[in-house]
N, C-alpha and C positions, 0 to 999 in steps of 0.2 A: 506493501499499498503505502502510495507516494503522501507524504508529507511535505506540507506548504507553508516555507517559513512564516514566521512572524514578527512586526519589527516592532510594534507597538503594545507588549502584553498588558502593561501597566493604565495604557488609553492617555497615558501620558508623554509624550514622545519623549521629553526631554530626564522624567525618571526613568522610563524604561532605556534611554542611554544611561543614565549616571548605573545603571543595574548589570547592562552588557561593559562597561569601564572597568567592574572589579576586579577579574581575573589579571590584567594588566596593570593597576594598582598592587594588587597583593604581589603582582610576580616585579614591577621593580620596585615598589617600594623595599620587600624584602632585601635584595640587591641592592642600591643605596641606603637604604637606612639602617635596616636592623644587618645591614653586612654580612648576610645566608651566603656559600656558596651557592654559585648559579644554578647547582644538581638540583637541590632543596629548595631555592626559590621558585625553580620551573616546574618541579615538583608541585608547588603547592597553589599556582598558579593553573595547572594542567586542572586539581581536584576542582577550584574551585571555579572554571571553565564549565567542569563537568557539570555540575551542583547550577550555576546560571544555567547552562542553554538546559536541560532535563526542568529543571522545575519554575526557571523563571520565565523561556520562553517556551514550554509544553516541547520540546524536542524529544521523541521517541529513543529511552533510555540506549537500545541497539544502534541505532543510527551516530549516537554522540559517541558511544564506543569507536564505532567503526571507522570516524572522521578522526579523531586521535589516531587510533592505526595506522593509518593511510598517511597523516602527516607524521608518522614517528616513519615510515617508512622512507616516509620520502628524507626524511633527517639523514638516512642512514646512507641512500644513493639518491643525491649524489653531493650531497652537502660532507656526510663525513667522510667520505671516500675522498676527496681532495681532502679534507683537513690532516688526515692522516698519510695521506702518501705524500704531502709536502714536506710533515714534519721527519719525513723517515727520511728524503732526499738531504735537510736540513742534516741529520744526523748523522751520516753516510760523511758530508762537505765535514762536518766539526773534527769525527774523529779520525780521518784521516792528515787534518791538518791543510787543507787546501782551503777550509772556510775565512782561514786566520789570514792565507796569501791572498784574495780576494778582497778581505778589509784593506791592509796593506796597498791593494793595487787601488782600491777608492780612494784614498788618501791622496794617491800620487796624481791625480784629476785633480784634487783642491785635501787641500787640510783642514778644507772651514767647515764645522759640522752642519752650518743652515744649508748651504748649497747642496751639499751630501744628500740633506734630505730633500730638498729640489729634483733632485737627480733622480733618483728609488722610489722616497714614498710617491708623488707626482708620477715625475714621468715613466717611470718603468710601473709602476702600479697602474698607472692607467693604459697601458698597453697589455698587463693581465687583465683588466676588466676588459678591453674590446676585445681579447680573444676568448677568454674563458670565463670571467663575470662570479659568481654564485662560490664569494668569498675567496678563491685562490687571488687575488689583490694583496687583499690584507696579508692574509699565512704567509706570503712569498715576501713583501716587503718590511713586516715585522721579522718577520726574523732576521732577515736578513740586518736592521736595523739594531736590533739587540745584538747578534754579532759585530756591530762595529762599536757597542761598545756604552750608544745609548741607552739611557734608564728604561726599564722595564713601563713606565707610567707614560715617558717622554714617545718608544717605540711606539706603543698599543694606540694611545689615545692621536698623535700624530698620523700612524696610516689611516686613521680609520677615517681625520679630517680630510685626507688627502684625496681619500677614496669619494668623492662625493659626485665634482661634476662629471664624471666619466661615466657614472654610473645607466643615466639614460639610454644609452647607448650600445652594456656590457652586452657581454658573449655577442658578439659580433649583432646588434641590433634587435635581441629580441626580445624586452621590454617593447619597444614602436612596435614592431608585427605583432607583440600581441594585443594591443593598443587598437590597434587599428582593426585586428578580425574582433573585438569585443565591440567596437563601437562603429564601424561600416563604412567610418572616415576611410579616407583614401590614404593610402603609405605614407607616399610622398607628401601631402600636405602636410600630416602629422608630422614626419623627419624635418621638415624645414620650418615649421612653426616653436619644435623644440625646438630646434638647431639656428635659433632667432631670438631664442632667450636665453641658452647656457653660457652661451660664447662668455658674455659677460665677466659673470660669475665662473667661469674660468679663468681668466684673466683676473677676479677678483682674489679666488683662493689659495693661488701659489703666496701671495702677499700675507691673507689672511693666516693663512700657516704658519708662515716664517717670525708671525707677530705671535702667535698663542705659545711658540716655540723660545724666541731668545727677547720678548719685549720690543715695542715701540722702535727703540731706537737701532738696537740690535737688525729690525727687519730695515732701515733704513740706510746703513749702512751695508745693505748689498742690493738695493731697489733696481739696479739696473742689471744685474744679474737674473733677478723674481720677473721683470718685465718682458726680457728675451723668454722666459718658459712662458709663463701667464701667455702671449699675443702668439707664441708662434704653436700654440698651444690652437686660443680661440678660432685664428683664422680660417686653421682647417677644417677645424669641428663645422664653422660654420658655414665653408665650400662647399665641403664633402656631406654635409646634410641636406643643405640644400639643393645641389644639382646634381648627387647623382644617388646619396638615399642615405639607411640607417646605419650597413652594415659592417663598412671600415671608417665606421667615424672616429671613432678610438683609438684604433689602430695606426693609421695614418696619423692623426693628430699630434699622437703617443710619440711618432719616431719622428719628425720632423720638431717635435719639442726637444727632443734628450742632443739628435743632433745641432740641430740652434746652439744650444744650453753649453754643449761641450768644444764646440767653436768658436762659441763667445771668451768661453774660458781662456782662450789662448792666447786671446788680448788682451783680458781686465780679468782682472783680480781682485778681490777687495783687502785695501789700507789692512786691515786687520784683524789675524784670523782667528774665529771663535772656535774654542777648542773643550768651551761643554756640551756632556752628552747629558744635560738632566735641564729639564724645566727651567723658566727662572719668567717669575714673572718681576715685574718694574710698575711696582704701584702708583709710584710718583707717575712715573713719564705716558703709563699705559692703562692704566684703571685697571690690568686683571690682577690676580691674589698673586702671590708665590707659593709654590703651590710644592716645592721641594726644598724648599729651605738651601741647596748647593749653591756658592759659590759659581759664580763664572768666569773661567781664568780666560783672558785671552792672550795674544802673544804678536811680534812684529810678523807682518809675511812667509820673512825668512827662514821663521823658525817652519821646522816640518819632520812629520814625525814617519815619514814613509819609509819603508825599509826597502832594497833592494830585493831583487828575485831575478831569476834568467829568464828566458823564453819560455824555453817549455816549462817551467813551476807556474805563471802567469795562466799560459793556454790553460794545461791544466787544471785552476782556479775557477778557469770563468766556463770550461765546459761541458760542466753537469748545469747548467746556470742557461748556455747555448742549447744545450740539448731541449732542456724543458721549455724555453721560449718557444721551439721547435713544433715539438712534438705538442702543445697548448696550441698552435695556431692551425694545427695541421686539425685537432680536433677537434675545431673549432667551424670548419669549413663545412658548410652545410651539405657540400657534395659529397663530404667525404662520410659526413655524418649517416645522411642517407643510405650509399652506400656498405655499411659497416651494420649500419638497422637491421640490412637488408636477411643477414645470416645471422645475427646473434640476438635479436631485439625480441624480448619475453614483455605481451601485455596481459595482465592479470586483471579483472574484473574484482572491486570488492562488492562482491554480491549483495552483502546487505547493507550495501551504503548508493551502490552507480545507478541513476537514476531514477532514487526513491526521493530526494531532494530535491523542492521545485521554489524556485525563484520565482517574487509575482511585482508584480506594480505596489508602490511607483519605487524600486529599485529596477528594473525592469520592461522594459515597455508590455511585452508581453509574457508570459507562465516563460520557465525557459527552467528545465534537469538539465541538474548539475550531474556530470557526468563523475564517477570515480574508477579509473582506470593506471593501474600501478603499469608502468614502463620500466620494465627490469631492464634498460640499456649498457646491461654489466660493457660494453668490448667499447661502445660509443663514446660514454660519459667521461667526464675530463679526467676524473681521479684517474682513470685507469693507462689514458694519457702519460700525466705526471707517475703513473707507478711502472710506467714503461721507460720513462727520462731517466728512474729512480735508478732502475736495477742496470741498464745499459751507462749507464753516467758512473752504479758500482764499476761494473764489470773494466770500463777502463780503468777507472781507477784500484786497479790489483785484488779487487775484492776478492774470497773466496766464496765461492757459494752458501755453502755456511755460516759466514759472517753474516753474508744478505739476510739468510732466514734468522739467524741470532738479535741482528741489531732492528729487523722487521720488528720482531715481536713483545721487545723490548720495548721499541715507540706504539705498540699497541696500550698496551701497559702503563706508560706515561699519558697516553692522552684521552683513557679511559673513561676521566669523568665528564672531562670536555665531549664525547661523543653522547654518552648519556645525558648530558645537555641538551645538546642540540637536538637529540631525538625526538627531549622533550618538549621544546622552545617548537619545533615544526608538528606536534603533533597539539600544541595549544592553538598553533598559527591556521591548522588546515580547520581545529573543532570552531574558532571562533567565524570564521567564514561558513558553514556549511550552517554553523547554526542560527547563522542570521545574525549574531551581536554586532557584527564590524559593522554590517549595513544599517543598524539601528545607529552606531555613531555618526556614521557616515548623511542621516537626512535631518540628524541636527544643523551640520554643515549647510546645509537647502537652504535653513530660513532665515538666512541671516541677509537675504533682498541684493540690496545694491552692494553691500560689503562682501560679497559673493566668491571675486576672484583671488580676497586675497584667503576667506575658508577655504574655498574648493582648493586654493595651494599645499593651505594645512592640513587640505584631506588627503594628500599624498603621501604628503609629508609622518603625517598619522599608521596611513596605510603600509609605506614599508617600514613605518617601527615595531609595527605589530607583525606583520609578516616574513620581515628582514629582505623581501625583492619586490625590487617595482617592477616585476612584470607582474606577480600576483597582485602588485597595488592597483597597477592597471585592468588587472582583469577585474581586480575585486570593485573599484568605483569607474574606471571607464564609462558604462555605462549611464551609470547617476549623474557622472559631471555632465556628460549630453543631454540626457533629456534636463537636468535641471540647467544648465546654459540656454535648453532651446524656451524653457518654459518664463526667463527672465531675460530675454532678448539680448542674450548673450552669442558672441560664435562658438559654437561644437568644438571645433578644434581649438581654439584658444583654450579652452578650461581642457579641454581633455588632454593637449601639452603639457597645460600645470598640472595638472593631475603627477605627472611623470615628473617634471621639471623640478616639482615642490618635495616629490619622494623621494629624487637624491639626495639632501640634506637630512634622511632619515636614517639614510645607512647607516651612518654613524653610530645611533643610539639601538639600534634593532639588538639586540639580546644575543642572536646567532650572533652579529661579526664582533660583536664584543667577547663571546667565548673564546671565538676565532682567533683575536689578536693576541686574548691572556695566553693561548695556547703555544701560537709563536712563540709570544717570547717569556714563556715558562710560567708567567704572576698568574696561573688559574687559581679562583680563589679571592684573586683581588679586584673581581668586576665591577666592583660596586664605587669603587676609586675613580676605574673608567671608565663608568657610567658618567658619574659626577662632574669629570672635566670635560667631557665632552658635547658634557648637555645643552649647556648657552651656548654654543656654538652651533649644534646644532639646531635649536627652536631660532637662534639670531639669524643664519644665513637661511630658513625657510621663512621668515616673516620679509626679508629684505627679497625671494621672490615674490612673492606673495604682494608687496609691495610692486614689485617691476611687472604683476600682470595683471596689473589693476589701474595702472599706467598705461597698460597695450589698450585696457580696455575702456578707456574714460579720457584721455588726455591725450591731446594733438602734442605734438608728432609723432610719440610714439603708436598710438594708433595707425600709425603706416607701417608699421612692422608687422598689423591682422593683415593678410591680403592670401 
């Protein structure tokens, strides 16, 4: 029997939305204020979500449990599979000493920690977001940053901030493609509109990132390098998204940005070299709090910590990451995925959930049954590409097969709680979606009238914060954005795009990303510190995106960008 979602069980949408928010408040409250370990917080959040769904929104208990199980399966593959294998590769490079050589080679480009942050967290991370998405960029870049000596909070929080502007076009444009599918809006229109919203923030985020790390004065000291990195990313992002499509936006923009910054550093270096690897707030200058209490040390440009290594050692140090980059890119090519899926994919319907939950008005224009088919794409999953890259790199690093097995099982033990947390988080996210509690929250935003461009953008932010995915948030709220925009006389293309553009700023506070970051930096159990650090940045940037969308909707000449 099909169950139709109920969005206002209490007869008052505001009260119903408050009830729907209970699981999120429980989970985030336990992490941020009770300092509870993430897997305990996620477990309590899931329990409260089950209670709210079953007793508050009338969802049959069997459907609720199956929805949670469906999300848990997705948490293992692809998300957990990515995290496990990237940490495995990192362990291999640490154990044989090649990661230390990699660190030294990066300081050879520049000793300045701020510019290293630009190169790795922003440029390199954007490439992995474009090629793979689904947690890969934070896992890779946070592991590298912690290896370079950055403090765990700096490595985790700053990589999360950096992984924002590229998210809308992540995994070769998957979020935009999904948004076009659920709204019926032309793919190129959506790609172009998002590409006229995000370049401003692609320019802003690198400045914001360095400000968060080094304070306002520390940012000003390297503003030319930041400008080069941001501008050389923003311009290709606009051009590719508007004149080619969503598929290669991040990949092209990241490569151009990285190459431009490296070439620029050949003719320009900061007068003073920033060598601190801890977050430093400069309260009097920037208004930010002193997060670490650590002293920042600067030295003359001539001071260096670069250690000389022969060419073979440098090649061997970079080789695992080159192999990883190549295979992740290949695994992200749609044609390759389609070919591999043709021989390896298994589609498993959740018989107690598939087509048994129905979305209804006003969330959708006509009743729509929710599919629940788990795709076991074990060979085409990005994590499999990372696993193969790790094995190949391990063999080239002269590991024996027995040693590879030993390190792999040690890695599983190392990330066991992280994998459990990801499973519980995704179970909560999918239960939220199938029970309709997320839509209840969304409908509250639709009551904001003229201010809807701002609140609609924040709806996308909330969607990603809840689900951990810009793709999922677009699927979740894309139709609602289109319907509400038409009712208010706004451009449906503008508001559908705003859902994705606003959503990217929620990526840094979703529980899944925070757990991935804490795992990559071996700082598991400190998720509350990471959340408290990134929350302000996430909300502030989301509000700025909302303000920009508001200007696009009503204020000339910004309205010229809506076409």
